C-alpha positions, 0 to 999 in steps of 0.5 A: 656540884656540891650542896652542903645542907641537912639531909631533911632539907625539903627545898634542897630536895627540890633543887637536887631533883631538878639537877638530876633531871638535867643530868647534873652530877650532885654531891649532897653533903650534910656536915652534921651527919656525914663528917667524919663517919661517911665522908672522906676529905682529902685536902691540902693547900700550897703555892698553887692554892687549894686542892683535894676531894670530898667523897660521900658514898659513891660521889666525889667532888673536886674541891678546887672546882667548888664555888662558895655561895651561901643562901640563908633561909628562915623557917616561918612557923 
């Protein structure tokens, strides 16, 4: 599983902690911090569709298995 969010996202921290407790492998990706310095993106498209991997640190996710979901949260001050 891949979660794309900021490093300092407290809500994502709770979700990731629960996934870790359930032993679900998680790759946390902060596009503003990780790419292109700490992340390695290998991707291509072709007749068979999209394929590739995203690696951050020691974790790798198969891009072909990523399902996109978007959750928008508003900060209330």
